N, C-alpha and C positions, 0 to 999 in steps of 0.2 A: 504494498499498499505505499510509502514512503514514495516509490520510483513515481506514483502518479502524483503526487506533490512536490516533485523538483521537475516537473514538465514533460515530462516521458511517461510514454501511453502506454501497457499494460504488455505489446510486444517489445519495449524497451527501446523505442527511437524517438526522434524529439520530431515535433509536428514539419512543415516544411510550412513555409510562408506561402501563401496565394500565388500561383502565376500569376508572373505580370503580365503572361501574353495574354490573359483571358478581359482584363483590363482593357488594355491597347484595341483587344479585337470588339471590345462592345462601344469605347470611344471612336471605332471606326467605322462600324454600323449606324452611330447615334446619327454622325458625321454625313454619311450617304443619305440616311430617309431625309434631313433636314434640307440639305443637296438637291437630293431627286424633288422633294415637293416645291421648294420653289422653281427650279425645273419646269415642274407640271405648271405650274399659275404662270409662267411667261411661258411655255408651249399653248395652254388657251389662251392668249393674250392675241398670241400671234395667230392662231388659230379665228379669232375674230376680228385680226382686222383681214388678213385673207379671207374671209369669207364676206365680210363687209362691200372688199377691193373688188369681189367677181359676183359679188349681186349689184350693185354702180355699175359695171363695164358690162352688164350683160342686160341691167334694166334701162340705164341711163339718168335711172332716177338716185339722184345721192341719200343714203343713207344715216340717220340720227344717230351721233353713239351715244350708246345704251353703258 
């Protein structure tokens, strides 16, 4: 029981520090999700501009900005 009090486990080895690769991977995933949402918002804006341009070109009528 004295082993458990000194920080070793019952198997007799010190628990290792958490793997830093997991932290780096989580940060990378958070950044990708953040930038993906920004990219999709920008893409939606470009699609709206293109749709408006094509509608104006086809009909000759200017569309109001929405």
